[in-house]
Every structure is written in structure tokens, then in C-alpha cells.
Residue, then its C-alpha position, 0 to 999 in steps of 0.5 A: m754412818q757419817e765419816q767420823e763414826l766410820i773413822e773411829n771405828a776403823r780405828r777401833g778395828d771395824s774392817r767393815a767402817f775401814a771398807i767403807l771407808f775405802q770405798d768412799h776415798y778410793p776413787f778420789l785418791v785415784k784421780y787425784l795421783i793420776k793427776v800427780t804420776m800422769n800414770y794411771n797403772l802407777a797412780e792406782e799402785l800407789a793409792q792401794e799403797t796409800m790405802t794400806k798405810c792408812i789402815e797402819k797409821i788409822r790411829l794417827y788421824n787426829g780429825k784436825s783436818a778432813f779425812s781426804s786431806w789426810l789421805i792426799s798427804i799420806a799419797t803425797n808422802v808415799y809418791i816422793d817415797q817411790c820418786r826417791k827409790n826410783k832415782r836410787e834405783k837409776k843411780w845404782l843401775e847407772q853405777m852398774q853400767a860404769l863398772r861394766e863400763m871400766r872393765w870392758q875398757f880393761e878387757t879390750q886393752n887386754e888387761e886382766w880385772a884381777d891386774v887392775n884390782q891390784a894395781l888399785g890396791q897398790l895406790a895411797s887411799n887419798y888416790r884409790i878413793p876418788i877413783v873408786l868413787k868416780h869409776y866404781y860408783g859413777y859420783t860426780y868430781e863434785e859429789i867427791s869433793k864434798m865426799l872427801n872435803i877435798s877441792v873439786g880440782t883436787a879431786k880431779s887431779r888425785i883421780h887423774y894422777g891414781i889412773d895414770k899410775i895404774r896404767r903405768e904399773l900395768k903397762i910395766s906389768d904387760e912388759k914383764q910377762s912379755n919379757t918373760h915369754r920371749r925367754 
């Protein structure tokens, strides 16, 4: 069977035609993805995902380009999506690490995490939001300034002022507790 005939049959749901297309193009696809990813296992995984997407979208293939070119475009998009996913996961892990570090810092200073959250809750939102974005979620000053439509300097000063106010609040709370225990 010619490739165009196989494609037409695969479009109509012929699993045998698709299996032949898969067999003909899979090695080529893996070789392409190895060069792109520089990782054999990842290339295999992405090639399989590409073929799955091909099954789902075979009806969209219009024949204007070679079938192999169409597969490469799907594979490239699958790889780009994987990179984005990895980037989001890495950012999330960094945010969790920053949160653990912040919690550790407060705990090593004998300050209760609930007290920190309570003090944070007493701040005006224009101070609290930048602090949360920076110290809980790990955004840069530049990212915060864009999100909140403020200058980088304003973001830095609000975070500094807010943290200073939290520290003072926690120190006052500690002094009150110390005085209560002395009585």
C-alpha cells in the first residue's frame, strides 16, 4: 500500500493501516527526538506520546506536507509542552523549597508559624501580597512589579517594610508572653 492510501485508511479507523504507518515512521521519529532531547529514554517516551497524538489527530492531516514532517511538528510540540511542564514543576518545587526555608527560619528563631501567619494577616494587602508572592511563591521583584503594576523599587520597599512590621509585631508578642510568664 502507498503511504497516502495508508493515511486515508487510518483516517477511517483502520488500525492495521495505522500500525503500518507507526512501524514505518517510529524509528525516524525516535532518531529525531534523540537529537532534540539528547536523552534516549525521553525520546522514546515522546515518540510514543507523538504517535498517540497522531492517532487522535490523524483526521487533521491535510496532506500539504509530508506525513513525516507532520509527525515532526507534533513531536516538536510535544517536546516543547514537556519542557514547559518541567519548568512549571521546577518553579513549583522552588516555591515549596522557599516556603520550607521561610518556615525553618521562623522556627529556628523560636517563632511559631501560626504567629507569622497572624502577623502577616494584620498587614494591609498592598504589603501582604508582595510578601506572599516573594516569600511563599518565590517570584522575583521584577515579576511582582509586573503582576501588581508597580515599580520594582516599590515592590522591594513594600516587602521590606512589611517584613519589618511582621518582625516588630512578633517581637512585641514575644515580649508580652515573656512578661505574662514572669508574673
